[in-house]
N, C-alpha and C positions, 0 to 999 in steps of 0.2 A: 917449145922455147929453149934456147941453148942456155948453157951457163951463163955466158957473160950478160945476155940481156936480163936473167932471172937476179944476178947480181946489180945491175944498174937498177932495174925496178925496187928492189929492195932498199938500195940507197935514198933512191926519189922517195920512197914512201916513210923511211927514216927520218927525211930530212923536214918532210911535212908536218909530221906529227911533233917533231921538236920545234916547228917555227912559232913564234910569239903569238900570233893570230888564233892557231890551232889551239896552244896551251891555255891562252885566255877564254877560249869557249870550254874549257871544260871544268865541270863543276867541281868547285872546293867541299870537299868532304871535312867538316869541322868533326872534332873528337866529342864524343858525348860519354857522359858519366853515369852511375848506378844503373849499370845494366841496359845504356841507352836511354833511361827516363828522363836525364836532366842534361841540358846544354851546358852547365857549370858543375865544378867539383862541389862537394856540398862539405861545409866545415861546420863543426861543433865548438862554439864559444864556450870556454871552461867554466864560465859561469852559471850555466844552465845547469851543471852538476856540481856545484862549488862546495858542500862539505867534503868531496873526497880529496885526497892527496894529488899534486900534478901528475905523478907517477900513474895512480890510478885512473886519472882522468882519461889520461892517454890510451890506456887499456880499454876503459870503456868505450871511447869513440872508435878504436881500431876492431871491437868485438861487435858493436853496434852496426859497423858498414860504412862509415863515414871516410871521406877522403881527405880530410885535414882536420888541424885542430887549432884555435885561436887561444893562445893563453895570455896570463895577466902578468904585469911587471911583477906586482907584490910577491905573485908564486913562485915566478922564476928567483926573485931575490932570497924567498924562504927556503927554496931548493938547494941554492948556493951556501947558506948560512949552515944549513943540515949536512953539509959536507958532499952535496951533489955537485956533478959536473955537467954544464949546459951542453957542451958539445958531445959528451958521451950520450945524453938523453936525446941529443937531435937525431945522433945515429939510430936510437932506441926507435924513434919517432919514424924516420924514414925505413927502418927494416921491418916496421909494422905495416909498411905500406902507405902511411900518412904523409902529409908536408905541413909547414907553419907558412900559411899566406901573412900572417899579422901578429904581430903584438900589441897588447893594450896597456901601456901606452906611456907617452911623453907628457906627465903630469907638469903643471906648472911651466911649460915650457915657452910659453907666448905673454911675458907679463909687459907692463907697459911702461917700464922705463928700461934704459940703456944698464944702467946699475943693476938693476933685477934680472935682467935678460943675462948679462955677464956673471952673475951669482947662480943662477939656475943652469949654467951649462955643466956644472960640474955632475949634477945627477941627469941631465940629460944624457951626456955620455955615458954614465953608467948603464942607462936602460938601454941605450944603442947597443951597447957592447953586449948586454945580455941578450938582445932580441939576435945578434948578428951570431952568438955563439950556439944558440939554438938550431939556427939555420932560417930565420924568418926571411920573407921576401921585403915585407912593410914594417913599418912601425907607425903606430896612430899618436896624431898631434892632437892632444888634447886642449881647448882653450878655455880653460877654467878660471884663466888669472889675466885674460886680457883687459878686464874692468869694464863696469858700466858706460856706455857712450864711448866704445872703444875706437880708437882712431885706425880706421881700416888701412891707410897706408902702411902705417907702421907695423900693423899684424902682418900684413902681407909681405913688408920686406924682411922680416923677422922669421917668418916662414919659408922666405927663400934661402934666408941663411942655415935653417935646419935642414931644409932639403938637400942642401949642398955639403954639410956636414956628414950628413947620413950617408950619402953616397961615395962621397970621398975618402972618407975614413972608416966607413963600416960597412960599406956595400948595400946599405939599405935605401929604401923607397920610403920618403916621411911623407904620410899621407893626412889630410886634416878631416877632423869630424866636427859634428855640431850637436849638440843638446840642449834640450828645451830649457833645462835649469841652469846653464851658463848663459853668459852674455851674449855669444854666438850661438843662435838658435836655430837657424833652419838650414836648409838646400841652397837657398839662395845667397844667404848671407856667407856660407863657407866656399861656394862658387865665386863670389867675388873677390873674397880675399886669395884664393886659389888663382883666380886669372890675372887678379894685379900682382901676383907675386913675381908673374911674367919670366916663368921658368919652365921648360918643356917637360919636367917631371912634376910638376905640382898635380894633385890629384885628392879627391874628397872620398869621404865614405858615408854612404846613405843609410839610415836605418829608418825602416819602415815606421817603427813606434814613434821615433822622435818627428819624423814627418808629419804624421800625424797628430801627435800631443803639442807640437810647436804651433799648429795649426797654419804651417807652411804649405803643405797639401802635397799631391802627388803628381798634378798636372803639368807642373815643371820638369819632371824627369825626362819626357822626350825630346826637349830643347838640348840636352847635353850629350856629349859622347862618351861612350862607354870606355874610350880610353883614360877618361878623366876620373875613373871610379875605380879605387884600389880592391876594395871588398864590399860586399852588400850584406849589411846586417839585417837580419829577417825574424819576424816576431808578429803576432797577430795583438790585437787591443779588445777588450771587452767592452759591451755595451753601456755598462755602469760600473764605476761612478761616472759622473759627468766629466768631459774631456778636461776640464780645469783642474780636476781632483786626481787625475790619473798619475800614478807613480811607476816607476821602473818595476815595481814589485808586482804590478797589476799584469804584466806581460803574459799572453797565453800561446799555447800552440797556434802554429799556423792553420789556418780554417776554424779556428774554436772561437773566433771573434768577429768584427764588423768590418775591419780593413779589406778594401778592393784588391785582394792580393792577388787574383788572376790578372787584373787588367795591369796591376804594375808589373808583372813579371812580362807581360807580353811587351810592355814600353821597355823595360829593362832588355828584352832580347833586341828588339828595334833600335837600341841605342849602339849594339857593336859589342857590349860587355860579354867578355870571355872568362872571367875570373869567378873567385868563390862567392857563393851564397852562402852565410852563415850565419846558423840558428843562434839567437841570442836571448836567454830567459833569465831573468833574475827573480824568479817567483818563490817564494820561501816554501808554499805549499809543495811544490815539485821536489822540492830540497828534503822534505820531509819522506819522499817514496823512496824505492828502490831506485837507485841513481842508472843503473844500468837498462829498466825498462823505461826510465825518464828520457836517457838518449834514444833508446830504440822507438819510442812512440813519437819523440820530436822528428825524427828521420823519416818516418812513416809518413807522418802528416805534412812534413814539407814536401816529400815527393808526391802526395797526392795534390796538392794545390799545383804543384808544377805540371802534372798530366793533366789536371783540368784546365790549366792556362793554354794547352795545346802546343808549348815552346818545344 
């Protein structure tokens, strides 16, 4: 083969490999985490090791091997009140190999009247600013003040306002949570508000524990797109007390309870969800123990459930 023919064949091969049809046929290799065990980064909700200081929680998460950490607005405010700089802390978090997918959260941000909504914006902006300073991607919008028999259209419109405010002024994504103890209790109710917000950045934050205790259940999860989920809160529930008597304090390590977590994770994977799974435990019995060990046990048990799910 002469040089001219070799060059021509090489050019033709390169053009073929670069063609859209060939590129489309190539398998897409998705990033995995935790030494290949998980398709999602694993996050530590700081409430899991609540008695520690915020800086201690960051070190605990990094030492245990988590990918991310999810703090609360109250501890960010406390950190600043003690003279700390959240931008510097955000750099420390990144230097330790962690990131902040979400901050909890925007309390009282969805009240039922225009006057109360306008009044709430001062605290909402303060919380958004703190979340942005620490480098968070999302901030959780908490419907604790929507009111009984809330007006879904009103809540959706105000949620849309918060999405725009977070995005345009703070570079954040505002995502909506649901909590059994608030009027907006289930994944279905949260999705209804998000859909009616009519905004491409509307998202929800499912929580396996509240999916269970709200009795909204798990079968609706495959019906939604993973793109509509900002972060996935993860915990198990014990067999006793009865479901109507379960409090957040009864949360247990994944795999130690009765929830169908392996099926839930398979369904979650099928939605196309690619963001964080966050371990969220408010169990005071764990708070009495060695917090580093609690974090490490939580990660180990979370990964064991992921392996069992085969995702």
